[in-house]
N, CA, C and O atoms as a printed pandas DataFrame, in Angstrom:
     atom_number atom_name residue_name chain_id  residue_number  x_coord  y_coord  z_coord
0              1         N          MET        A               1  141.077   69.409   76.363
1              2        CA          MET        A               1  140.304   68.926   77.784
2              3         C          MET        A               1  139.543   70.431   77.449
3              4         O          MET        A               1  140.284   71.351   77.102
4              5         N          THR        A               2  138.519   70.606   77.519
5              6        CA          THR        A               2  137.118   71.560   77.337
6              7         C          THR        A               2  137.048   72.316   78.503
7              8         O          THR        A               2  136.869   71.553   79.453
8              9         N          ALA        A               3  137.106   73.389   78.823
9             10        CA          ALA        A               3  136.541   73.863   80.324
10            11         C          ALA        A               3  135.094   74.144   80.600
11            12         O          ALA        A               3  134.133   74.380   79.868
12            13         N          ASN        A               4  135.285   74.020   82.147
13            14        CA          ASN        A               4  133.781   73.669   82.511
14            15         C          ASN        A               4  132.920   75.028   82.804
15            16         O          ASN        A               4  133.240   75.604   83.844
16            17         N          PRO        A               5  131.691   75.724   81.898
17            18        CA          PRO        A               5  131.325   76.562   81.912
18            19         C          PRO        A               5  130.778   77.289   83.179
19            20         O          PRO        A               5  130.185   76.566   83.979
20            21         N          PRO        A               6  130.889   78.605   83.475
21            22        CA          PRO        A               6  130.681   79.314   85.101
22            23         C          PRO        A               6  129.657   78.442   85.419
23            24         O          PRO        A               6  129.115   77.577   84.732
24            25         N          LYS        A               7  129.475   78.787   86.537
25            26        CA          LYS        A               7  127.955   78.164   87.276
26            27         C          LYS        A               7  127.337   79.396   87.449
27            28         O          LYS        A               7  127.863   80.482   87.691
28            29         N          LEU        A               8  126.120   79.104   87.294
29            30        CA          LEU        A               8  125.029   80.134   87.401
30            31         C          LEU        A               8  124.387   80.178   88.769
31            32         O          LEU        A               8  123.843   79.148   89.168
32            33         N          LEU        A               9  124.390   81.271   89.539
33            34        CA          LEU        A               9  123.541   81.531   90.983
34            35         C          LEU        A               9  122.395   82.828   90.732
35            36         O          LEU        A               9  122.427   84.051   90.599
36            37         N          SER        A              10  121.210   81.540   90.766
37            38        CA          SER        A              10  120.140   82.657   90.617
38            39         C          SER        A              10  119.419   82.736   91.999
39            40         O          SER        A              10  118.868   81.831   92.625
40            41         N          VAL        A              11  119.578   84.141   92.329
41            42        CA          VAL        A              11  118.578   84.827   93.592
42            43         C          VAL        A              11  116.942   84.904   93.078
43            44         O          VAL        A              11  116.390   85.429   92.112
44            45         N          VAL        A              12  116.468   84.097   94.245
45            46        CA          VAL        A              12  114.897   84.692   93.568
46            47         C          VAL        A              12  114.481   85.392   94.758
47            48         O          VAL        A              12  114.621   84.848   95.853
48            49         N          VAL        A              13  113.965   86.589   94.648
49            50        CA          VAL        A              13  113.442   87.393   95.847
50            51         C          VAL        A              13  111.794   87.758   95.491
51            52         O          VAL        A              13  111.288   88.441   94.601
52            53         N          PRO        A              14  111.172   86.913   96.704
53            54        CA          PRO        A              14  109.705   87.505   95.939
54            55         C          PRO        A              14  109.462   88.880   96.755
55            56         O          PRO        A              14  110.022   89.137   97.821
56            57         N          ALA        A              15  108.502   89.762   96.063
57            58        CA          ALA        A              15  108.148   91.013   96.247
58            59         C          ALA        A              15  106.941   91.599   96.270
59            60         O          ALA        A              15  106.215   91.479   95.283
60            61         N          HIS        A              16  106.441   92.462   97.592
61            62        CA          HIS        A              16  104.778   92.496   97.523
62            63         C          HIS        A              16  104.753   94.367   98.216
63            64         O          HIS        A              16  104.940   94.573   99.415
64            65         N          ASN        A              17  104.587   95.110   97.572
65            66        CA          ASN        A              17  104.407   96.444   97.775
66            67         C          ASN        A              17  105.915   96.929   98.065
67            68         O          ASN        A              17  105.945   97.872   98.856
68            69         N          GLU        A              18  107.365   96.433   97.534
69            70        CA          GLU        A              18  108.262   96.899   98.014
70            71         C          GLU        A              18  109.222   98.226   97.606
71            72         O          GLU        A              18  110.318   98.557   98.060
72            73         N          ALA        A              19  108.535   98.739   96.761
73            74        CA          ALA        A              19  108.939  100.141   96.038
74            75         C          ALA        A              19  109.726  100.989   96.538
75            76         O          ALA        A              19  110.461  101.336   95.614
76            77         N          PRO        A              20  110.111  101.736   97.820
77            78        CA          PRO        A              20  110.739  102.007   98.645
78            79         C          PRO        A              20  111.829  101.564   98.895
79            80         O          PRO        A              20  112.913  102.144   98.961
80            81         N          GLY        A              21  111.538  100.408   99.056
81            82        CA          GLY        A              21  113.419   99.682   99.582
82            83         C          GLY        A              21  113.742   98.316   98.431
83            84         O          GLY        A              21  114.471   97.349   98.651
84            85         N          ILE        A              22  112.962   98.603   97.203
85            86        CA          ILE        A              22  113.664   97.663   96.575
86            87         C          ILE        A              22  114.873   97.213   95.747
87            88         O          ILE        A              22  115.649   96.272   95.583
88            89         N          ALA        A              23  114.540   98.562   95.285
89            90        CA          ALA        A              23  116.140   99.187   94.454
90            91         C          ALA        A              23  117.775   98.787   95.431
91            92         O          ALA        A              23  118.818   98.291   95.005
92            93         N          HIS        A              24  117.491   99.144   96.519
93            94        CA          HIS        A              24  118.544   99.015   98.280
94            95         C          HIS        A              24  118.724   98.027   97.945
95            96         O          HIS        A              24  119.749   97.603   97.412
96            97         N          ALA        A              25  117.282   97.184   98.314
97            98        CA          ALA        A              25  117.824   95.209   98.448
98            99         C          ALA        A              25  118.256   94.828   97.407
99           100         O          ALA        A              25  118.980   93.857   97.628
100          101         N          ILE        A              26  118.188   95.178   95.869
101          102        CA          ILE        A              26  118.726   94.744   94.905
102          103         C          ILE        A              26  120.561   94.649   95.016
103          104         O          ILE        A              26  121.397   93.746   95.020
104          105         N          GLU        A              27  120.562   96.044   95.093
105          106        CA          GLU        A              27  122.091   96.642   95.275
106          107         C          GLU        A              27  122.733   95.931   96.013
107          108         O          GLU        A              27  123.881   95.581   95.740
108          109         N          VAL        A              28  121.992   95.518   97.292
109          110        CA          VAL        A              28  122.763   94.567   98.574
110          111         C          VAL        A              28  123.304   93.524   97.944
111          112         O          VAL        A              28  124.473   93.235   98.199
112          113         N          ILE        A              29  122.428   92.633   96.841
113          114        CA          ILE        A              29  122.144   91.604   96.620
114          115         C          ILE        A              29  123.441   91.439   95.955
115          116         O          ILE        A              29  124.449   90.992   96.503
116          117         N          VAL        A              30  123.362   91.775   94.901
117          118        CA          VAL        A              30  124.152   92.181   93.720
118          119         C          VAL        A              30  125.729   92.261   94.022
119          120         O          VAL        A              30  126.626   91.503   93.652
120          121         N          ASP        A              31  125.775   93.320   94.743
121          122        CA          ASP        A              31  127.110   93.944   95.699
122          123         C          ASP        A              31  127.823   92.544   96.332
123          124         O          ASP        A              31  128.832   92.028   95.852
124          125         N          ALA        A              32  127.021   91.995   97.612
125          126        CA          ALA        A              32  127.218   90.764   98.287
126          127         C          ALA        A              32  127.817   89.767   97.559
127          128         O          ALA        A              32  128.796   89.153   97.983
128          129         N          LEU        A              33  127.194   89.514   96.268
129          130        CA          LEU        A              33  127.410   88.186   95.518
130          131         C          LEU        A              33  128.343   88.424   94.268
131          132         O          LEU        A              33  128.408   87.413   93.569
132          133         N          ALA        A              34  129.059   89.457   93.812
133          134        CA          ALA        A              34  129.627   90.051   93.045
134          135         C          ALA        A              34  130.583   89.080   92.906
135          136         O          ALA        A              34  130.396   88.250   92.016
136          137         N          SER        A              35  131.754   88.981   93.716
137          138        CA          SER        A              35  132.803   88.251   94.059
138          139         C          SER        A              35  132.607   86.914   94.224
139          140         O          SER        A              35  133.498   86.148   94.590
140          141         N          CYS        A              36  131.538   86.607   93.985
141          142        CA          CYS        A              36  131.485   84.869   94.685
142          143         C          CYS        A              36  132.127   83.887   93.319
143          144         O          CYS        A              36  132.114   82.674   93.529
144          145         N          GLY        A              37  132.582   84.273   92.191
145          146        CA          GLY        A              37  132.742   83.277   91.081
146          147         C          GLY        A              37  132.013   82.646   90.173
147          148         O          GLY        A              37  132.450   81.711   89.502
148          149         N          MET        A              38  130.492   83.254   90.058
149          150        CA          MET        A              38  129.942   82.200   89.556
150          151         C          MET        A              38  129.248   83.526   88.661
151          152         O          MET        A              38  129.637   84.685   88.800
152          153         N          GLN        A              39  128.434   83.215   87.968
153          154        CA          GLN        A              39  127.456   84.103   87.456
154          155         C          GLN        A              39  126.095   84.328   88.302
155          156         O          GLN        A              39  125.543   83.568   89.097
156          157         N          LEU        A              40  125.749   85.591   87.880
157          158        CA          LEU        A              40  124.741   85.933   88.851
158          159         C          LEU        A              40  123.315   86.715   88.505
159          160         O          LEU        A              40  123.091   87.909   88.309
160          161         N          GLU        A              41  122.835   86.075   88.509
161          162        CA          GLU        A              41  120.958   86.544   88.484
162          163         C          GLU        A              41  120.124   86.996   89.577
163          164         O          GLU        A              41  119.956   86.118   90.423
164          165         N          VAL        A              42  119.465   88.262   89.854
165          166        CA          VAL        A              42  118.452   88.017   90.629
166          167         C          VAL        A              42  117.185   87.955   90.100
167          168         O          VAL        A              42  117.130   88.669   89.099
168          169         N          VAL        A              43  116.072   87.370   90.358
169          170        CA          VAL        A              43  115.032   87.290   89.561
170          171         C          VAL        A              43  113.917   87.650   91.039
171          172         O          VAL        A              43  113.736   86.956   92.040
172          173         N          ILE        A              44  113.271   89.097   90.641
173          174        CA          ILE        A              44  112.504   89.465   91.772
174          175         C          ILE        A              44  110.862   89.340   90.854
175          176         O          ILE        A              44  110.420   89.776   89.791
176          177         N          VAL        A              45  110.335   88.462   92.015
177          178        CA          VAL        A              45  109.163   88.082   91.532
178          179         C          VAL        A              45  108.168   89.088   92.610
179          180         O          VAL        A              45  107.970   89.009   93.822
180          181         N          ASP        A              46  107.507   90.336   91.244
181          182        CA          ASP        A              46  106.518   91.230   91.575
182          183         C          ASP        A              46  105.180   90.582   92.278
183          184         O          ASP        A              46  104.265   90.560   91.454
184          185         N          ASP        A              47  104.722   89.950   93.789
185          186        CA          ASP        A              47  103.410   89.204   93.619
186          187         C          ASP        A              47  102.061   90.061   94.154
187          188         O          ASP        A              47  101.639   89.969   95.307
188          189         N          GLY        A              48  101.402   90.991   93.015
189          190        CA          GLY        A              48  100.687   91.893   92.496
190          191         C          GLY        A              48  100.745   93.087   93.361
191          192         O          GLY        A              48   99.792   93.621   93.929
192          193         N          SER        A              49  102.228   93.504   93.395
193          194        CA          SER        A              49  101.850   95.283   94.106
194          195         C          SER        A              49  101.119   95.875   93.153
195          196         O          SER        A              49  100.675   95.700   92.018
196          197         N          ARG        A              50  101.160   96.615   94.007
197          198        CA          ARG        A              50   99.926   98.506   93.567
198          199         C          ARG        A              50  101.142   99.475   93.508
199          200         O          ARG        A              50  100.963  100.493   92.839
200          201         N          ASP        A              51  102.391   99.308   94.126
201          202        CA          ASP        A              51  103.148  100.552   94.238
202          203         C          ASP        A              51  104.017  100.922   93.562
203          204         O          ASP        A              51  104.535  102.013   93.803
204          205         N          GLY        A              52  104.410  100.209   92.607
205          206        CA          GLY        A              52  105.582  100.717   91.537
206          207         C          GLY        A              52  106.775   99.633   92.211
207          208         O          GLY        A              52  107.977   99.831   92.036
208          209         N          THR        A              53  106.514   99.068   92.596
209          210        CA          THR        A              53  107.856   97.550   92.767
210          211         C          THR        A              53  108.247   97.425   91.380
211          212         O          THR        A              53  109.259   97.991   90.967
212          213         N          PHE        A              54  107.475   96.687   90.604
213          214        CA          PHE        A              54  107.829   96.241   89.451
214          215         C          PHE        A              54  108.081   97.251   88.367
215          216         O          PHE        A              54  108.303   96.711   87.284
216          217         N          GLU        A              55  108.115   98.768   88.348
217          218        CA          GLU        A              55  108.251   99.574   87.478
218          219         C          GLU        A              55  109.732   99.703   87.921
219          220         O          GLU        A              55  110.532   99.565   86.995
220          221         N          ARG        A              56  110.291   99.952   89.213
221          222        CA          ARG        A              56  111.474   99.780   89.829
222          223         C          ARG        A              56  112.481   98.938   89.190
223          224         O          ARG        A              56  113.583   99.118   88.672
224          225         N          VAL        A              57  111.563   97.777   89.453
225          226        CA          VAL        A              57  112.732   96.597   89.225
226          227         C          VAL        A              57  112.874   96.659   87.737
227          228         O          VAL        A              57  114.023   96.345   87.423
228          229         N          THR        A              58  112.080   96.966   86.648
229          230        CA          THR        A              58  112.117   97.025   85.440
230          231         C          THR        A              58  113.431   98.398   85.021
231          232         O          THR        A              58  114.159   98.173   84.054
232          233         N          GLN        A              59  113.572   99.403   85.617
233          234        CA          GLN        A              59  114.315  100.565   85.496
234          235         C          GLN        A              59  115.705   99.537   86.222
235          236         O          GLN        A              59  116.714   99.213   85.595
236          237         N          MET        A              60  115.558   99.363   86.916
237          238        CA          MET        A              60  117.073   98.488   86.816
238          239         C          MET        A              60  117.480   97.383   86.169
239          240         O          MET        A              60  118.643   97.316   85.774
240          241         N          SER        A              61  116.511   96.266   85.947
241          242        CA          SER        A              61  117.571   95.759   84.785
242          243         C          SER        A              61  117.286   96.242   83.542
243          244         O          SER        A              61  117.577   95.380   82.714
244          245         N          ARG        A              62  116.783   97.376   82.958
245          246        CA          ARG        A              62  117.599   97.740   81.739
246          247         C          ARG        A              62  119.365   98.211   81.930
247          248         O          ARG        A              62  120.100   98.412   80.964
248          249         N          LYS        A              63  119.730   98.302   83.142
249          250        CA          LYS        A              63  120.818   98.777   83.579
250          251         C          LYS        A              63  122.145   97.646   83.932
251          252         O          LYS        A              63  123.369   97.710   83.809
252          253         N          ASP        A              64  121.129   96.553   84.455
253          254        CA          ASP        A              64  122.077   95.303   84.855
254          255         C          ASP        A              64  121.156   94.487   84.227
255          256         O          ASP        A              64  119.944   94.515   84.438
256          257         N          PRO        A              65  121.870   93.588   83.270
257          258        CA          PRO        A              65  120.786   92.366   82.587
258          259         C          PRO        A              65  121.014   91.184   83.760
259          260         O          PRO        A              65  120.368   90.144   83.635
260          261         N          ARG        A              66  121.816   91.318   84.758
261          262        CA          ARG        A              66  121.823   89.711   85.868
262          263         C          ARG        A              66  120.385   90.054   86.736
263          264         O          ARG        A              66  120.007   89.187   87.523
264          265         N          ILE        A              67  119.416   91.567   86.574
265          266        CA          ILE        A              67  118.321   91.755   87.719
266          267         C          ILE        A              67  117.418   91.294   86.151
267          268         O          ILE        A              67  117.727   91.565   84.990
268          269         N          LYS        A              68  116.350   90.594   86.629
269          270        CA          LYS        A              68  115.091   89.921   85.904
270          271         C          LYS        A              68  113.846   90.193   86.991
271          272         O          LYS        A              68  113.620   90.073   88.195
272          273         N          GLY        A              69  113.124   90.687   85.637
273          274        CA          GLY        A              69  111.622   90.977   86.576
274          275         C          GLY        A              69  110.505   90.548   86.179
275          276         O          GLY        A              69  110.224   90.898   85.033
276          277         N          LEU        A              70  109.343   89.564   86.994
277          278        CA          LEU        A              70  108.138   88.555   87.033
278          279         C          LEU        A              70  107.393   89.406   87.450
279          280         O          LEU        A              70  107.871   90.219   88.242
280          281         N          ARG        A              71  106.220   89.498   87.133
281          282        CA          ARG        A              71  104.944   89.895   88.297
282          283         C          ARG        A              71  103.828   89.438   87.903
283          284         O          ARG        A              71  103.544   89.408   86.705
284          285         N          PHE        A              72  103.089   89.046   88.768
285          286        CA          PHE        A              72  101.721   88.657   89.240
286          287         C          PHE        A              72  101.203   89.453   88.976
287          288         O          PHE        A              72  101.680   90.588   88.988
288          289         N          THR        A              73   99.323   89.008   88.431
289          290        CA          THR        A              73   98.543   90.233   88.129
290          291         C          THR        A              73   97.529   90.686   89.381
291          292         O          THR        A              73   96.559   91.427   89.544
292          293         N          ARG        A              74   98.527   89.598   90.312
293          294        CA          ARG        A              74   97.312   89.582   91.613
294          295         C          ARG        A              74   98.136   89.162   93.027
295          296         O          ARG        A              74   98.807   88.148   92.834
296          297         N          ASN        A              75   98.212   89.511   93.936
297          298        CA          ASN        A              75   98.826   88.420   94.784
298          299         C          ASN        A              75   98.522   87.201   95.229
299          300         O          ASN        A              75   97.513   86.755   95.775
300          301         N          PHE        A              76   99.572   86.710   94.908
301          302        CA          PHE        A              76   99.469   84.930   95.297
302          303         C          PHE        A              76   99.828   84.700   96.247
303          304         O          PHE        A              76   99.321   83.712   96.779
304          305         N          GLY        A              77  100.614   85.260   96.809
305          306        CA          GLY        A              77  101.697   84.976   97.917
306          307         C          GLY        A              77  103.299   84.646   98.042
307          308         O          GLY        A              77  103.955   84.456   97.018
308          309         N          LYS        A              78  103.734   84.604   98.983
309          310        CA          LYS        A              78  105.300   84.491   99.096
310          311         C          LYS        A              78  105.641   82.786   98.173
311          312         O          LYS        A              78  106.473   82.606   97.283
312          313         N          GLU        A              79  104.748   81.828   98.736
313          314        CA          GLU        A              79  105.362   80.712   98.018
314          315         C          GLU        A              79  105.205   80.157   96.519
315          316         O          GLU        A              79  105.877   79.350   95.877
316          317         N          ALA        A              80  104.051   80.906   96.211
317          318        CA          ALA        A              80  103.487   80.912   94.554
318          319         C          ALA        A              80  105.094   81.897   93.974
319          320         O          ALA        A              80  105.851   81.534   93.074
320          321         N          ALA        A              81  105.200   82.924   94.665
321          322        CA          ALA        A              81  106.364   83.796   93.972
322          323         C          ALA        A              81  107.778   83.171   93.779
323          324         O          ALA        A              81  108.551   83.439   92.859
324          325         N          LEU        A              82  108.075   81.922   95.232
325          326        CA          LEU        A              82  109.479   81.807   95.085
326          327         C          LEU        A              82  109.481   80.853   94.184
327          328         O          LEU        A              82  110.313   80.995   93.288
328          329         N          LEU        A              83  108.416   79.379   94.119
329          330        CA          LEU        A              83  108.699   78.494   93.113
330          331         C          LEU        A              83  108.617   79.322   91.250
331          332         O          LEU        A              83  109.400   78.976   90.366
332          333         N          ALA        A              84  107.478   80.432   91.036
333          334        CA          ALA        A              84  107.280   81.361   89.810
334          335         C          ALA        A              84  108.719   81.567   89.434
335          336         O          ALA        A              84  108.792   80.974   88.358
336          337         N          GLY        A              85  110.084   82.138   89.734
337          338        CA          GLY        A              85  110.863   82.275   90.003
338          339         C          GLY        A              85  111.791   81.051   89.993
339          340         O          GLY        A              85  112.957   81.156   90.372
């Protein structure tokens, strides 16, 4: 009998100019879902931010491989960011 592979839960978070609070938001998401019994990834889609949001996401992803970052070169809107994630 083969074991079932662990399920993966992906949380997609669109972000635009969220540098001051993005680290806290990611920490809250990871902490809340860490005990759910599934593999977890948090995908932050930077929707053309100009305030250092993506740099903060990149710093966090270096420390925690469950955190992923995507970056748009300009603002495409929340719907596009969600679809990209």
